[in-house]
Every structure is written in C-alpha cells, then in structure tokens.
C-alpha positions, 0 to 999 in steps of 0.5 A: 500499499502506497500513500502520501503523508503531510508534514507541515503541508509538505508531501512525503511519499510512504509505503506500508511494508506488510512484511514487517508491518511498518511505514517506509518513507522516501528518503529524498522527500524527507531530506528535501523537507528538512533541508529545503534543498533543491537537489536532495539526491546531491545532499544525500551523496554529500551526507553519506561521504561525511558520515562514516556509518552511512558510507559503510552501512547505507544498505542497512538503513535504507531499502529500495521499494516501489513508489508511485512517481510521475513516471509510474512506479519506481524503486526509490530508497526508503527508510522506516522510522528507525532508519530516518531517526538515524538519518536525521542525526546527520541533518542540522535542521530546526525541523528535526525535533518536530519531524521526530514527533510527526514520525511517532504520530504517523506510526501510531495512526497506522496501528489505530487504523488496523484496529479500527478501519473507520479511522482510516476512512475518516483520514482519507476524507480529511486528506481529500478536503485538504486537497480542495475536493467538494464534500459531495464529491468526497462522499461519492469517492468514499462509496466508490472505494468501498464498492471496489473493496467489496468487489475485489474481496469477492474476486479473491474468494473465487481464485483471483490472486495475481495483480495482473488479473485484477488489472485485466478484470478492472479494464474489462469493466471500464471498457464496457462501461465507458468504452475506454480502458483505464490507461486510455481514460487517463490519456483523455484526462491528461493524467500520468501516474495519478489515480484516475478515480481521483479525477472523475466527475460526479457522473463518472464516479457514479457509472464507475460504481454502477459497473463494479456494483453490478459485477459484484452482484452477478459474482455473488449470485452466479459464483464464477470461479477462476479468471476466465469465468470472472472475466466474462462476468466483468464484461456483463457487469460493465455493460449494464453500466455502459448501457445506462451511460449511453441512454443518459447521453442520448437523453441529455445530449452530453457525453459522460466521459470528460477531460475534466480533472483536479490537476493544478492549472499549470498541468492542464495544458495540452489535454485532448478529448477522446471520443467514446463509442 
C-alpha cells in the first residue's frame, strides 16, 4: 500500500511494508523537507561521504521499494522510522525535533487504523478536503472505494490472486462501461501516474460504481470461479453500466466521459478529448 503523508503541508511519499508491518518513507522527500534543498539526491551523496556509518552501512538503513512517481512506479530508497531517526542525526535542521514527533504520530495512526478501519476512512476524507475536493464529491469517492473493496474481496474468494488479473478484470469493466480502458481514460484526462478515480466527475464516479456494483452482484449470485469465468462476468457487469451511460447521453445530449480533472492549472495544458463509442 502506497500513500502520501503531510508534514507541515509538505508531501512525503510512504509505503506500508506488510512484511514487517511498518511505514517506509522516501528518503529524498524527507531530506528535501528538512533541508529545503533543491537537489536532495546531491545532499544525500554529500551526507553519506561525511558520515562514516552511512558510507559503510547505507544498505542497512535504507531499502529500495516501489513508489508511485510521475513516471509510474519506481524503486526509491526508503527508510522506516528507525532508519530516518538515524538519518536525521546527520541533518542540522530546526525541523528535526518536530519531524521526530510527526514520525511517532504517523506510526501510531497506522496501528489505530488496523484496529479500527473507520479511522482510516475518516483520514482519507480529511486528506481529500485538504486537497480542495467538494464534500459531495468526497462522499461519492468514499462509496466508490468501498464498492471496489467489496468487489475485489469477491474476486479473491473465487481464485483471483495475481495483480495482473485484477488489472485485466478492472479494464474489462471500464471498457464496457465507458468504452475506454483505464490507461486510455487517463490519456483523455491528461493524467500520468495519478489515480484516475481521483479525477472523475460526479457522473463518472457514479457509472464507475454502477459497473463494479453490478459485477459484484452477478459474482455473488452466479459464483464464477477462476479468471476466465470472472472475466466474462466483468464484461456483463460493465455493460449494464455502459448501457445506462449511453441512454443518459442520448437523453441529455452530453457525453459522460470528460477531460475534466483536479490537476493544478499549470498541468492542464495540452489535454485532448477522446471520443467514446
């Protein structure tokens, strides 16, 4: 699970490591926040040279993990709280002490979320609010997350195990619902590594939910087993939402799929609309 945490309004990319049940933080993000350097990679190189323990045992402090970036998932050097505390010792910064307290808070929050998933849900709502999303959109987005989790649970119970299989099934629903695979849809909206659903309009979210909710209901009532059978069901569930979308487009005279997104204005240039069938 990947996520973004906020320290004094600065974004720090994080990865939850299931193997040791700990948050890992992108070292370059932490260094940038604490030092305000324009080149954290260069700062890290100099830091490693001047600290003998870093030069000899850097691999014991940091771990390369897959992290979402503008160019897709990439392996970046990350460290857990213990490793970061060691790194902070080599960074003269007035933010060091507040950052230590923040680290402890992040760790305790994750433990709370494991014990009580409702806390995680509320924190997700709060994060969307901080990003400027309207309340009514946030409620739809939260419902879409719940429906997605319910569907993937049903898939898991019927033999869907590989990540690529989840991606293919999702693409089948999206294609039948919108006439676009998720990767094609992201191009319409001018997105790269961003989460597609975080940039959907209300109606796009509603039809996305309908496609996945319809698929889930068919899965529950027909009990398809394995990838091939569930792929057929995904197409049927998506088609239910796709037919409804087309009817609304006919009656309203307006396309549901739109290039609208929540990107900053500086990133909205050059976005082209792609037509659906």
